[in-house]
C-alpha positions in Angstrom: 31.0 7.6 -9.7 29.3 4.3 -10.5 25.7 4.0 -9.3 23.7 0.7 -9.3 20.1 0.6 -9.1 19.3 -3.0 -8.1 15.3 -3.3 -8.3 14.5 -0.6 -10.7 11.3 -1.8 -12.2 9.2 -1.4 -9.0 9.7 2.2 -9.0 10.3 2.7 -12.8 8.9 0.1 -15.1 9.6 2.3 -18.1 7.2 5.4 -17.6 9.7 7.5 -15.8 13.4 8.4 -16.1 16.5 8.1 -14.1 17.9 11.3 -15.6 18.0 13.0 -12.1 20.4 10.2 -10.8 22.6 10.3 -13.9 23.9 13.7 -13.2 25.9 12.2 -10.3 27.7 9.6 -12.4 27.4 6.3 -14.5 24.0 4.7 -13.7 23.2 1.0 -14.4 19.6 0.1 -13.6 18.6 -3.5 -13.1 14.9 -4.4 -13.2 15.3 -7.2 -10.5 18.4 -8.4 -8.7 18.4 -11.9 -7.2 20.6 -12.6 -4.2 23.0 -14.5 -6.4 23.4 -11.6 -8.8 23.9 -8.7 -6.1 27.7 -9.1 -5.6 28.4 -9.0 -9.3 26.2 -6.0 -9.9 27.3 -4.0 -6.8 31.0 -5.0 -6.6 32.2 -1.8 -8.5 29.5 0.6 -7.4 30.2 3.4 -4.8 26.5 4.1 -4.8 23.8 1.4 -4.5 20.1 2.1 -4.7 17.9 -0.5 -3.4 14.1 -1.1 -2.7 13.7 -4.7 -1.6 17.2 -6.2 -2.3 18.8 -7.2 0.8 22.2 -6.0 1.9 23.2 -8.2 4.9 26.5 -8.1 6.7 28.3 -10.7 4.6 27.4 -8.7 1.5 28.2 -5.5 2.9 31.7 -6.6 4.0 32.3 -8.0 0.4 32.0 -4.6 -1.2 34.9 -2.2 -0.3 34.1 0.4 -2.8 30.6 0.9 -1.4 30.1 4.4 0.1 26.3 4.9 0.2 23.2 2.9 -0.1 20.0 4.7 -0.8 16.8 2.9 0.1 14.2 3.8 -2.5 11.4 3.4 0.1 10.4 4.6 3.6 11.3 1.2 5.4 15.0 0.3 5.5 14.9 -3.1 7.2 16.6 -4.7 4.1 20.1 -3.1 5.2 22.2 -4.2 8.1 22.7 -0.8 9.7 25.1 -1.9 12.4 27.4 -3.2 9.8 27.0 0.0 7.6 27.9 2.2 10.6 31.0 0.0 11.4 32.2 0.6 7.9 31.3 4.3 7.5 28.7 3.6 4.8 25.8 6.2 4.7 22.2 4.8 4.4 19.4 7.0 3.6 15.6 6.4 3.0 12.8 8.5 1.4 10.3 9.3 4.1 6.9 10.7 3.5 6.8 10.7 -0.2 3.6 8.5 -0.3 1.6 10.1 2.4 -1.3 11.3 0.1 -1.4 8.2 -2.0 -1.4 5.8 0.8 -4.1 7.7 2.6 -6.0 7.6 -0.6 -5.6 3.9 -1.0 -6.7 3.3 2.5 -9.9 5.3 1.9 -10.5 3.5 -1.3 -10.3 0.2 0.6 -12.9 1.5 3.2 -15.3 2.6 0.6 -14.9 -0.6 -1.2 -15.8 -2.6 2.0 -18.6 -0.2 2.6 -20.1 0.3 -0.9 -19.1 -2.9 -2.7 -18.4 -1.0 -6.0 -16.3 -3.8 -7.5 -18.9 -6.6 -6.8 -21.8 -4.5 -8.2 -19.8 -3.4 -11.3 -19.0 -7.0 -12.1 -22.6 -8.0 -11.6 -23.8 -5.2 -14.0 -21.3 -6.3 -16.6 -22.7 -9.8 -16.4 -26.1 -8.5 -17.3 -27.7 -8.7 -13.8 -29.1 -5.1 -14.2 -30.6 -5.9 -17.7 -32.4 -8.8 -16.0 -33.4 -7.1 -12.8 -37.2 -6.8 -12.1 -37.0 -3.2 -10.7 -34.7 -0.2 -11.0 -32.1 -1.2 -8.4 -30.7 -4.3 -6.6 -27.8 -5.0 -4.3 -25.7 -8.3 -4.1 -24.4 -7.8 -0.5 -25.3 -5.5 2.5 -24.0 -1.9 2.1 -22.7 0.2 4.9 -23.2 4.0 5.6 -20.1 5.4 7.2 -21.9 8.6 8.7 -21.5 8.6 12.5 -19.6 5.3 12.5 -16.4 5.1 14.6 -13.0 4.7 13.0 -10.0 3.8 15.2 -6.7 4.9 13.6 -3.7 3.0 14.9 -0.7 5.2 14.5 -1.1 8.8 14.1 1.7 10.0 11.9 1.5 11.8 8.6 -0.7 9.2 6.8 -2.8 8.5 9.8 -3.6 12.2 10.3 -4.5 12.5 6.5 -6.7 9.5 6.7 -8.3 11.1 9.8 -9.1 14.3 8.2 -10.8 12.5 5.1 -12.8 10.3 7.3 -13.9 13.1 9.6 -15.0 14.8 6.3 -17.2 11.8 5.6 -19.1 12.2 8.9 -17.2 9.7 11.0 -16.2 9.9 14.6 -12.5 9.3 14.6 -10.3 8.0 17.5 -6.5 8.0 17.1 -4.2 5.5 18.9 -0.7 7.1 18.9 2.3 5.2 18.0 3.5 5.0 21.5 0.0 3.3 22.7 0.3 5.3 25.9 -2.9 6.6 27.4 -3.7 10.1 26.4 -7.0 12.1 26.9 -6.4 15.0 24.5 -8.4 15.8 21.5 -7.4 17.5 18.2 -9.3 20.1 16.2 -9.6 18.8 12.5 -10.5 22.2 11.1 -13.9 20.8 10.2 -17.4 21.8 11.7 -19.9 19.7 13.3 -20.0 16.6 15.4 -16.8 15.1 13.8 -14.5 18.3 14.2 -12.6 16.5 17.1 -10.5 13.6 17.0 -10.1 11.6 20.3 -6.9 9.9 21.5 -7.2 6.5 23.5 -5.0 3.4 24.1 -5.5 0.5 21.8 -7.6 -1.5 24.5 -9.9 1.7 24.9 -10.4 2.2 21.3 -11.1 -1.2 19.8 -14.5 -1.9 21.5 -15.8 1.3 20.0 -14.6 0.7 16.3 -16.7 0.1 13.6 -13.4 0.3 11.2 -9.8 -0.1 12.5 -7.2 1.0 10.1 -3.5 0.6 10.7 -0.9 3.2 10.1 2.0 2.5 12.6 5.5 1.4 11.8 6.5 -2.2 12.1 8.5 -2.6 15.3 8.8 -5.4 18.1 5.9 -3.5 19.9 3.6 -3.5 16.8 4.5 -6.9 15.2 1.1 -8.9 15.2 -0.6 -6.1 17.1 -3.9 -7.3 15.5 -4.3 -10.8 16.9 -6.9 -13.2 18.4 -6.8 -11.2 21.7 -7.1 -7.7 20.1 -9.8 -8.8 17.7 -11.8 -10.2 20.5 -12.0 -6.6 21.9 -13.6 -5.4 18.6 -17.3 -5.2 17.7 -18.5 -8.3 15.9 -18.5 -7.3 12.2 -16.0 -4.5 12.4 -14.0 -3.7 9.2 -10.2 -4.0 9.4 -7.7 -2.2 6.9 -4.1 -2.7 6.6 -2.2 -0.4 4.1 0.9 -0.2 6.3 2.9 -3.3 6.8 1.7 -7.0 6.4 3.3 -8.3 9.8 1.2 -5.7 11.8 -1.4 -8.5 11.9 -1.4 -12.2 12.8 -2.7 -13.5 9.5 -4.1 -16.8 10.8 -6.0 -15.0 13.6 -7.4 -12.5 11.1 -8.4 -15.2 8.6 -10.3 -17.1 11.4 -12.1 -14.0 12.6 -13.3 -13.4 8.9 -14.5 -17.0 8.6 -16.3 -16.8 12.0 -17.9 -13.4 11.3 -16.1 -11.6 14.1 -14.7 -9.5 11.5 -17.1 -8.3 8.9 -14.3 -7.5 6.3 -10.7 -7.2 5.8 -8.9 -5.0 3.1 -5.1 -4.7 2.7 -2.4 -3.6 0.3 0.2 -5.6 2.1 0.9 -9.0 3.2 3.3 -10.9 5.7 5.0 -12.5 2.6 5.3 -10.6 -0.6 4.8 -11.6 -3.3 1.7 -13.5 -1.9 2.3 -17.2 -1.3 0.2 -19.8 -2.8 -1.2 -21.0 0.6 -1.8 -17.4 1.9 -5.1 -17.8 4.0 -6.7 -14.6 2.5 -7.1 -16.3 -0.8 -10.2 -18.0 0.6 -11.4 -15.8 3.2 -14.8 -14.0 2.9 -15.4 -10.3 2.6 -11.7 -9.8 1.7 -10.2 -7.3 -0.6 -6.4 -7.4 -1.5 -4.3 -5.1 -3.7 -0.7 -6.0 -4.5 1.2 -3.3 -2.5 0.4 -0.6 -4.8 -0.6 2.4 -2.5 2.9 4.0 -3.4 2.5 3.3 -7.1 0.7 6.2 -8.7 3.0 7.8 -11.3 3.2 11.1 -9.5 4.2 9.3 -6.2 7.1 7.4 -7.8 8.3 10.5 -9.7 8.5 12.2 -6.2 10.3 9.2 -4.8 12.9 9.4 -7.5 13.4 13.1 -6.9 13.9 12.7 -3.3 16.3 10.0 -3.9 18.4 12.2 -6.2 18.3 14.9 -3.6 19.6 12.4 -1.0 22.5 11.7 -3.1 23.3 15.3 -3.8 23.3 16.0 -0.1 25.6 13.0 0.7 28.0 14.2 -2.2 27.9 17.7 -0.8 28.9 16.2 2.5 25.7 17.1 4.3 23.6 13.9 4.0 19.9 14.1 5.0 17.4 11.3 5.6 20.2 9.2 7.2 18.8 6.1 9.0 22.1 4.7 10.4 
């Protein structure tokens, strides 16, 4: 059994092992695979493992030995699922491996917008505290989260985890479910006090109440550019927006303009519409903007879990009982 890992460096830049996959056959791991290199690297493989390397119809049809594509991520839009179904190729993904890490990164972004830790650390390192006339100073306004309202757009595993943390910080949490249907129920978080209940609303109902909006919905035709000029206009002036889900959930130019006008008080994101970031990306010059390079999933523990689940997926496939099948 020949196994080709086509963009191995993202999940394992050298601090982990592919041993869990090697028990199934001969593994060849390529750090990065350009489109022009894919055929040569995949043509003899029965199993291909990909993260962002694209398997379109033309490529899939050129690989007669291919039996299985394992996507080393939760999203699987890099594979032509219709073509794989036609050819009997099993495609799997790795769901929910990064729930805790992504929720952690989301909260880190929120706290950075609120407390400006990075700005003040840099200021101290530059000697500003040494020169300060009194015991404290601040470079930019700080925000207390207690009794502020957070709107969580998308209430799956990650959204629920973020809701629990923000509730524990004393925030009033409103959830907008994936379906965006009108719901009136509330959910007990297990906490005590005024923030023990999470309310459910439509997006249009929730946005005017939001001090913070954080996105955790999947990217679909319905959710693409769900944050745009119209929906931003519904939000409180100065609200924070967080995106640790998918870059195309926002209309980038609309969000950039809202930051420049002050309609949005801050934007923090771990994802962009185009990755790697393009030279002309509007968020290179927008105020009150925090960007990290798609690393919410990158803690070593999280990536190790990813590889283990990917190996479990292959084992189940070889046993004739595939799991996490997406096609």
